[in-house]
Structures are given as structure tokens and as C-alpha cells.
C-alpha positions in Angstrom: 3.0 -41.5 -19.5 5.6 -40.3 -17.0 9.3 -39.7 -17.4 11.9 -38.6 -14.7 14.9 -36.8 -16.0 17.4 -37.5 -13.2 20.4 -35.4 -12.1 20.9 -32.9 -14.9 21.7 -29.2 -14.8 18.2 -27.7 -15.1 17.9 -24.2 -16.6 14.6 -22.4 -16.6 14.9 -19.0 -18.2 11.4 -18.2 -17.0 12.4 -18.1 -13.3 16.2 -17.9 -13.5 16.6 -21.4 -12.1 20.0 -22.9 -12.8 20.7 -25.9 -10.5 21.2 -29.7 -10.4 17.8 -31.2 -10.2 15.3 -33.8 -11.5 12.4 -33.0 -13.8 9.2 -35.0 -13.8 7.3 -35.1 -17.0 3.7 -36.3 -16.5 0.9 -36.4 -19.1 2.6 -34.0 -21.4 3.5 -31.3 -18.9 6.2 -30.5 -16.3 5.0 -32.1 -13.1 7.8 -31.2 -10.7 11.3 -29.8 -10.7 13.4 -30.4 -7.6 16.5 -32.4 -6.4 16.0 -36.0 -5.4 12.4 -36.5 -6.7 10.9 -40.0 -6.1 10.0 -41.8 -9.3 6.3 -42.7 -9.4 5.4 -46.3 -10.1 5.9 -47.2 -13.7 7.8 -44.0 -14.5 10.6 -44.2 -17.0 13.9 -42.9 -15.6 16.5 -41.2 -17.8 19.9 -40.4 -16.3 20.9 -37.0 -17.6 23.9 -36.4 -15.3 26.4 -34.0 -16.8 23.8 -32.8 -19.3 21.8 -29.6 -19.5 18.0 -29.8 -19.3 16.0 -26.8 -20.6 12.9 -25.8 -22.5 12.9 -26.8 -26.1 13.7 -24.1 -28.7 10.9 -22.1 -30.3 11.7 -21.2 -33.9 9.7 -18.3 -35.1 10.9 -18.6 -38.6 10.8 -22.0 -40.3 9.6 -22.7 -43.8 10.2 -26.5 -43.8 6.5 -27.7 -43.6 7.6 -31.3 -43.8 8.4 -34.3 -41.7 12.0 -34.4 -43.1 12.7 -30.7 -42.3 11.2 -30.9 -38.9 13.3 -34.0 -38.1 16.5 -32.0 -38.9 15.2 -29.3 -36.6 14.4 -31.8 -33.8 18.1 -32.9 -33.9 18.9 -29.2 -33.5 16.9 -28.8 -30.3 13.7 -27.3 -31.7 10.3 -28.4 -30.3 8.1 -25.7 -31.9 8.6 -24.6 -35.6 6.5 -21.7 -36.8 6.3 -20.0 -40.2 5.7 -16.4 -39.2 7.7 -14.3 -41.7 5.9 -15.6 -44.8 3.0 -17.5 -43.4 0.7 -19.7 -45.5 -2.7 -19.2 -47.0 -5.4 -20.4 -46.6 -4.6 -20.9 -43.0 -7.2 -23.6 -42.4 -5.7 -25.7 -45.2 -2.2 -25.2 -43.8 -3.2 -26.5 -40.4 -5.3 -29.3 -41.8 -2.6 -30.6 -44.1 0.0 -30.5 -41.3 -2.3 -32.4 -39.0 -3.1 -35.0 -41.6 0.5 -35.7 -42.5 1.7 -35.6 -38.9 4.6 -33.5 -37.5 7.5 -34.3 -35.1 7.3 -30.7 -33.8 4.6 -28.3 -32.9 3.6 -26.0 -35.8 1.8 -22.8 -36.7 1.5 -20.1 -39.3 0.9 -16.4 -39.7 -1.5 -14.8 -42.1 0.4 -14.3 -45.4 0.6 -10.7 -46.6 2.2 -11.8 -49.9 -0.4 -14.4 -50.6 -3.3 -12.0 -49.8 -1.8 -9.4 -52.1 -1.1 -11.9 -54.9 -4.7 -13.1 -54.8 -6.2 -9.6 -55.1 -3.6 -7.9 -57.3 -2.8 -10.9 -59.6 -5.6 -13.4 -59.2 -3.2 -16.1 -57.9 -5.1 -18.5 -55.7 -2.9 -19.6 -52.8 -2.7 -23.4 -52.0 -0.9 -23.3 -48.6 2.2 -24.8 -50.2 5.8 -23.8 -49.5 7.0 -24.5 -53.1 4.2 -22.5 -54.7 4.8 -19.7 -52.3 8.4 -19.5 -53.4 7.3 -19.4 -57.0 5.1 -16.4 -56.4 8.0 -14.4 -55.0 9.4 -13.7 -58.5 6.0 -12.7 -60.0 6.1 -8.9 -60.6 2.4 -8.4 -60.9 1.6 -8.6 -57.1 4.5 -6.3 -56.1 2.9 -3.0 -57.2 1.1 -0.6 -55.0 -2.6 -1.2 -54.4 -5.6 0.9 -55.2 -7.8 1.9 -52.2 -10.2 -0.8 -53.2 -7.5 -3.5 -53.6 -6.0 -2.5 -50.2 -9.3 -3.0 -48.5 -9.8 -6.3 -50.2 -6.5 -7.9 -49.2 -6.6 -6.4 -45.7 -10.0 -8.2 -45.3 -8.4 -11.4 -46.4 -5.8 -11.1 -43.8 -8.4 -10.2 -41.2 -10.2 -13.4 -42.1 -7.0 -15.4 -41.7 -6.5 -13.9 -38.2 -10.0 -15.0 -37.3 -9.2 -18.5 -38.4 -6.2 -18.8 -36.1 -3.2 -17.2 -37.7 -0.4 -16.2 -35.3 -0.1 -12.6 -36.6 0.7 -11.2 -40.0 3.8 -12.2 -42.0 5.0 -9.4 -44.2 7.5 -10.0 -47.1 8.0 -6.3 -47.7 11.5 -6.9 -49.1 9.9 -8.8 -52.0 7.7 -5.8 -53.0 10.3 -3.1 -52.2 8.6 -0.2 -54.1 5.1 -0.7 -52.8 3.4 2.3 -51.1 4.6 2.7 -47.5 1.1 3.7 -46.5 0.1 0.1 -47.1 2.5 -1.1 -44.5 1.1 1.3 -42.0 -2.4 0.0 -42.7 -1.1 -3.5 -41.9 0.4 -2.3 -38.7 -2.9 -0.6 -37.7 -4.8 -3.8 -38.4 -2.3 -5.8 -36.2 -2.7 -3.3 -33.4 -6.5 -3.5 -33.5 -6.4 -7.3 -33.6 -3.8 -7.6 -30.9 -1.4 -9.6 -33.0 2.3 -9.2 -34.0 3.7 -8.5 -37.5 6.8 -10.4 -38.6 8.5 -8.4 -41.4 11.2 -9.0 -43.9 12.0 -5.3 -44.3 12.5 -3.5 -47.6 15.9 -2.3 -48.7 18.0 0.1 -46.6 18.6 3.6 -47.9 22.4 2.8 -48.0 21.7 0.0 -50.5 18.9 1.8 -52.5 18.7 5.6 -52.2 15.5 5.5 -54.2 13.7 3.2 -51.7 10.3 4.6 -50.7 11.3 4.1 -47.1 14.4 2.9 -45.3 13.7 -0.7 -44.1 14.9 -0.3 -40.5 13.3 3.1 -40.1 10.0 2.0 -41.5 9.4 -0.7 -39.0 10.2 1.4 -36.0 8.1 4.3 -37.3 5.1 1.9 -37.8 5.6 0.5 -34.3 5.7 4.0 -32.8 2.7 5.3 -34.7 0.4 2.3 -34.2 1.5 0.6 -31.0 1.6 -2.7 -32.8 4.1 -5.4 -31.7 6.5 -5.6 -34.7 9.1 -8.3 -35.2 12.1 -7.6 -37.4 13.1 -10.9 -39.2 16.7 -12.0 -39.9 18.3 -8.6 -39.2 21.7 -10.1 -40.2 20.7 -10.8 -43.8 18.7 -7.7 -44.5 21.3 -5.4 -42.9 24.6 -6.9 -44.2 27.4 -4.4 -43.8 25.1 -1.8 -42.3 24.2 -3.9 -39.3 25.6 -1.4 -36.7 23.4 1.4 -38.0 20.4 -0.8 -38.1 20.9 -2.2 -34.6 21.3 1.3 -33.3 18.0 2.3 -34.9 16.3 -0.7 -33.3 17.8 0.0 -29.9 16.6 3.6 -29.9 13.1 2.4 -30.8 13.0 -0.1 -28.1 14.4 2.4 -25.5 11.6 4.8 -26.4 9.0 2.1 -25.6 8.1 0.7 -29.0 7.3 -3.0 -29.2 10.0 -4.0 -31.6 11.7 -7.5 -31.4 14.5 -8.8 -33.5 15.8 -12.1 -34.7 19.1 -13.3 -36.3 20.7 -16.5 -37.5 24.5 -17.4 -37.4 25.2 -17.6 -41.2 26.7 -15.2 -43.7 24.5 -16.5 -46.5 20.8 -16.5 -46.9 18.4 -18.5 -49.1 15.4 -17.5 -51.2 13.8 -17.9 -54.7 16.1 -16.7 -57.6 13.3 -14.4 -58.7 13.3 -12.3 -55.6 13.3 -8.6 -56.3 16.5 -8.0 -54.3 18.4 -10.5 -56.5 18.1 -8.3 -59.6 21.6 -7.6 -61.0 21.3 -3.9 -60.3 20.2 -4.5 -56.7 23.0 -6.9 -56.1 25.5 -4.1 -57.2 23.8 -1.8 -54.7 24.7 -4.3 -52.0 28.3 -4.6 -53.2 27.5 -8.1 -54.5 27.6 -9.7 -57.9 25.9 -12.6 -59.7 28.7 -14.9 -58.4 27.4 -14.2 -54.9 24.4 -16.4 -55.9 24.5 -20.2 -55.9 21.6 -22.3 -57.1 20.6 -24.7 -54.4 19.6 -27.8 -56.2 22.4 -27.9 -58.8 25.2 -26.1 -56.9 25.7 -23.8 -59.9 27.4 -20.5 -59.0 26.0 -17.8 -61.3 28.7 -16.8 -63.8 27.4 -13.4 -64.9 24.4 -11.1 -65.3 23.2 -12.8 -68.5 22.9 -16.1 -66.7 21.3 -14.5 -63.7 18.6 -12.9 -66.0 18.1 -16.3 -67.7 17.5 -18.1 -64.5 15.2 -15.4 -63.0 13.1 -15.5 -66.1 12.9 -19.3 -66.7 12.4 -20.5 -63.1 11.8 -17.6 -60.7 10.8 -19.9 -57.9 14.0 -22.0 -57.9 15.8 -21.9 -54.6 19.2 -20.3 -54.3 21.8 -19.2 -51.7 22.9 -15.6 -51.5 26.3 -14.9 -49.9 25.9 -11.5 -48.2 28.8 -11.7 -45.7 32.2 -13.5 -46.0 32.3 -15.8 -43.0 36.1 -16.1 -43.5 36.6 -12.4 -43.2 37.1 -11.3 -39.5 35.4 -8.0 -40.1 32.3 -9.6 -41.7 32.3 -12.3 -39.0 32.3 -9.6 -36.4 29.2 -8.0 -38.0 27.4 -11.3 -38.0 28.2 -11.9 -34.3 27.1 -8.4 -33.4 23.6 -9.3 -34.6 23.6 -12.4 -32.4 24.9 -10.5 -29.4 22.4 -7.6 -29.7 20.4 -7.4 -26.4 17.4 -9.6 -26.5 18.0 -10.8 -30.1 16.1 -14.0 -30.7 17.6 -16.9 -32.6 15.5 -18.0 -35.5 16.5 -20.3 -38.4 14.7 -19.2 -41.5 14.8 -23.0 -42.2 14.1 -23.9 -45.9 12.5 -27.0 -47.4 14.8 -29.9 -48.4 14.8 -30.3 -52.2 15.6 -33.6 -54.0 16.3 -33.9 -57.7 13.1 -35.8 -58.3 11.2 -32.6 -57.2 10.1 -34.0 -53.8 10.4 -31.9 -50.7 9.6 -34.5 -48.0 10.6 -38.0 -46.9 9.7 -40.2 -44.0 12.9 -42.2 -44.4 15.6 -41.6 -41.7 18.4 -40.9 -42.1 17.3 -38.7 -45.0 17.8 -40.1 -48.5 21.0 -38.9 -50.2 20.9 -36.0 -52.6 18.7 -33.6 -50.6 19.7 -30.0 -50.6 18.8 -27.1 -48.4 20.5 -24.2 -46.5 22.6 -25.5 -43.6 20.6 -23.3 -41.3 17.7 -25.8 -41.6 19.7 -28.4 -39.7 22.2 -26.3 -37.7 21.0 -22.9 -36.6 20.6 -23.5 -32.9 23.5 -25.8 -32.4 25.8 -23.4 -34.3 24.5 -20.5 -32.2 25.3 -22.4 -29.0 28.7 -23.4 -30.3 29.7 -19.9 -31.4 28.1 -17.8 -28.6 28.6 -20.1 -25.6 31.3 -22.7 -26.2 33.7 -20.6 -28.4 33.2 -16.9 -27.6 31.6 -17.0 -24.1 29.4 -14.1 -25.2 26.4 -16.0 -23.6 26.2 -18.2 -20.6 23.9 -21.2 -20.8 20.9 -19.4 -19.1 21.2 -16.6 -21.7 21.3 -19.1 -24.5 18.0 -20.7 -23.4 16.5 -17.3 -22.9 17.3 -16.4 -26.5 16.4 -19.7 -28.1 13.3 -20.6 -26.0 12.0 -18.0 -23.6 12.1 -14.8 -25.7 10.6 -16.3 -28.9 7.7 -17.8 -26.9 7.0 -14.5 -25.3 6.6 -12.8 -28.7 3.5 -15.0 -29.0 1.9 -14.6 -25.6 -0.6 -12.0 -26.6 -1.8 -13.7 -29.8 -1.6 -17.4 -28.7 -2.5 -18.3 -25.1 -1.0 -21.7 -25.8 2.5 -20.1 -26.1 2.4 -19.1 -22.4 3.2 -22.8 -21.5 6.3 -22.8 -23.7 9.8 -21.5 -23.3 10.1 -22.3 -19.6 10.0 -25.2 -17.1 7.4 -24.0 -14.6 5.0 -26.5 -13.1 2.3 -27.1 -15.7 4.4 -25.9 -18.6 4.3 -28.0 -21.8 6.8 -30.8 -21.6 8.7 -29.5 -24.6 12.2 -30.2 -23.3 15.7 -30.4 -24.8 18.6 -32.2 -23.1 22.0 -31.0 -24.4 25.6 -32.3 -24.0 27.3 -28.9 -23.4 30.7 -30.3 -24.3 29.7 -31.6 -27.8 26.8 -29.5 -29.0 27.6 -28.3 -32.6 26.3 -28.0 -36.1 27.4 -30.5 -38.7 25.6 -29.2 -41.8 27.6 -27.2 -44.4 26.7 -25.5 -47.6 28.0 -28.5 -49.5 26.5 -31.2 -47.2 23.5 -29.4 -45.9 21.3 -32.1 -44.4 23.8 -33.4 -41.8 22.0 -33.4 -38.4 23.5 -31.4 -35.5 25.3 -33.3 -32.7 24.8 -33.0 -29.0 21.1 -33.0 -28.6 20.8 -36.1 -26.4 17.1 -36.1 -25.7 14.1 -34.1 -27.0 10.6 -34.3 -25.7 7.6 -32.7 -27.6 4.6 -32.6 -25.4 6.3 -35.2 -23.2 6.8 -37.7 -26.1 10.4 -38.6 -26.9 11.4 -37.5 -30.4 15.1 -37.8 -29.8 16.4 -40.4 -27.3 20.1 -40.9 -26.5 21.0 -38.9 -29.6 18.9 -41.0 -31.9 15.8 -39.8 -33.7 12.6 -41.7 -32.9 11.1 -42.2 -36.4 7.7 -43.3 -35.1 7.2 -40.1 -33.1 4.9 -37.5 -34.6 3.5 -35.7 -31.5 3.4 -32.2 -32.9 0.3 -30.1 -32.3 -0.9 -26.9 -33.8 -0.3 -23.6 -32.1 -3.1 -21.2 -33.0 -3.8 -17.5 -32.6 -6.7 -15.8 -31.1 -7.1 -12.3 -32.4 -9.2 -9.7 -30.6 
């Protein structure tokens, strides 16, 4: 199968190319990039004049695990959606189920630190499911520190997951905020030995919890410096809140000193998690300068009225998804803090996309457009288009080459060491995977809101995953399920 994309503005962040040219897609890879290419016999020709052609976006932080969720991400320009912050366990089951169901986008998973700890410390057997993983987050029994024997046991489980193809180690440290810091160092040492990255939801900052065993931002840079591991700081905007300037300064100093620390952010002032998460305890909300009314239940839309109602919900259904408002997007000062995370040098865009939940309890649908009543965080549908709108079209903080560098090239490079298959992603070199997005630069924007969260983004005109059209002329191709697994190879 061959396709010629004719006459677009081609941007390749791998080489710095930015010119009007044609792109030939042949047998799932980039066959040629040059002006005036001749179309081979039988080749489909797509006129992309006036549009931007670049590598599809690589999302390091997606929890959707469904056809429905990935279709929303496809309309947002994503070609590879990976769950690396939390991961899934057992990894072989996660890959097998995704392959059996089919996926519009490429997919992959990290080894799940929280699932390994929950299995050893609480006897909770993981089932590689996103909903069950959410439910575990509010269970207190796995959040304690480990004995030496327990530590060895769950580290061995993680090591086995790496051998089975996990893309590194996902560490939900913020969900076990008072666990022993030495355990995190042990994980970093394992990652360094195995030659894989860690992807960490850091624990609380000292400004928010003076009793924290370690400051979240300091802990990750110390571990990177002491072990030499590649360490990725997840959603720095949501874990840092009003202290973002201090955290970014800490990370910048670490990077300048040679530590292998990368960072991601998303363009929203509210996050999403399970209501039972440790940091949604009433006292911890007060430490952040927040209140129960900062929490909105995702499926019902209920805004929590008071601490009594918060305690009731955390006890009765700790896995229920909710939204936490940590910055006021209508406040210029808060908005400036949010944008400073996006503007941080080499900050990667990652969505933290959540499953879509329907009232009947389902989290997937093969119907398109999606059935009414589905609820999720708008970042699932709009992270990348919103970032482009805000940072390129509105503020001019990025030019288009920089946008593709942050959305495609840099995230793929995080994976180069652990996943040889990633080296063919995030650029348009000859032989690169034909994971390509074609964008209308004048109209690209998010459409999803907190009240209408499954509205697809606008402005992605074409999307190819392994050379297969998933979006054509702005319309999703419902029969297209070309996604393939991206697997790790630890040392």
C-alpha cells in the first residue's frame, strides 16, 4: 500500500526539515520526502496543500486502554499511546488483551510499581485492567513501607515484567506518600541496571506537606544523580501547583548537572484520579490550599460539598473517578503558572488521558461518534490540540517545528534505550514508521470541555498509523485498527 502526501509543509523535528514537499508512504514506512515526487503506479494521492505534515504524536501517559479512548486521541493527532506512569500488570496479559481487541493506535505499558507492591503487601492479584487499577489506589494496605523481604519480592516481580517487555517502571509514589524513600532508590538502581527509564508521579512537595519523608521534586533528581537512571517526571503541572517555579528550577539544575531527568506537562488546571487517592484526603487538600469543593465526581458531576461527604465517598467507592481543580484557569496568575510548565525547555506534552465512563459501567464502545453520556477528563480528547492552540496559535511561544519536537520527537527519544522500535518514531526520516499527522494550522483546536468531555478535537485532517489511514479528511475511519505493540528490551 502506497500513499503520496502532495504539497504540504513538511516538518521533521529529527532533522530540522521545514519545507514544502511531498511524502511517500510505502509499506508502512516513510519511503521518500522531497518536492515534486512522482507517484508510483497505483499510489493513492492526497492533496495536503496548505496543511502541515509531521510525525504523529507520541503520548507517554495515556490510561485509556480502549478503542473509544484511542479514537478520541487519534482525532487529537496521537499515533502512539503508552501507559507509562502507572503501567499494567501482568504485562503479558495487557499486551495480549490489547492485541485481541484491536487498537487504532500503537500501544505499550510499563511495569507497574503499584501493582507489584499491592500483590506482595496486600495479596491483591492484578488483572491488567484500568478500572481495577484505579480501585487499588484508595486501598491503604499497600501504601506502607516494605520489609526487606517484601522489597526484594516486589522488585523481583518488576524485574520479571521488564523481561517480559515492559517499557520501564511506572512509579505512583504520590499514592503511597509516606513509604520509605530507600525503596524509591532501590527502584532507581534496578532501572539503571536494566537500562530502562522510570516514570514517576512524585510524592508531595515539602511546601504542601512539611512531614513528607522526601520532597517530591528533590527526590527524583537525587535518585537520578545517585543511580544514573533515566527518570521521567510525570505531569509536573499537577503535582507542583502553585510551586511550579521552584520545582522547574530544581529540575533545570539537575539537568544542567548532567542527570537524565525528563519532564512532561499537560495544558489543564485540573487533574483526574480515583477519589480514594492519598492526596485527596481532606487534610492534604488543605495543605495544598484546596477544599472538598475542588473535587468533582466524574460520572455524576457532583461537586463535593464538605469534608463529611468527601470521607463518605472515599470510604464507599475509593476507585470512583473524579476531577481535582488545582489551578484556576480563569486566574491570570494561575494560567501563567500552567503555561510556564508547558514552556519549560524540553518539556514533553503528555495527556494523562483517562478512560471514558458510561453510566452502565462500561468503559469502551466501538460505536462512532461515541454514544452519549460518556464522561472523562477533557485532556483525553484535547491535550495535544489545546497545546498547539495555546502555545503556537495564541501565544507564539512555540513555532511549529518546536511543537512537533515536544509532541513527537522528544517523547519518542525517552524510549530509545529501552525500546528499539521507538527509534523509528517521532521523525520523518527515510525508513521511519509512517505514523504521520496532517494538521490544518488555522483551525487546530480542542473541543472537549469539563462539561462535554468527549468532543473530538478539530483540525487533524489526516492521521496514518503504520501507513494505514485512521483519520481521512477529518473523519475517523471506524474500520481501522492498525495499532501494534511497542515493547521494551531490558539489559
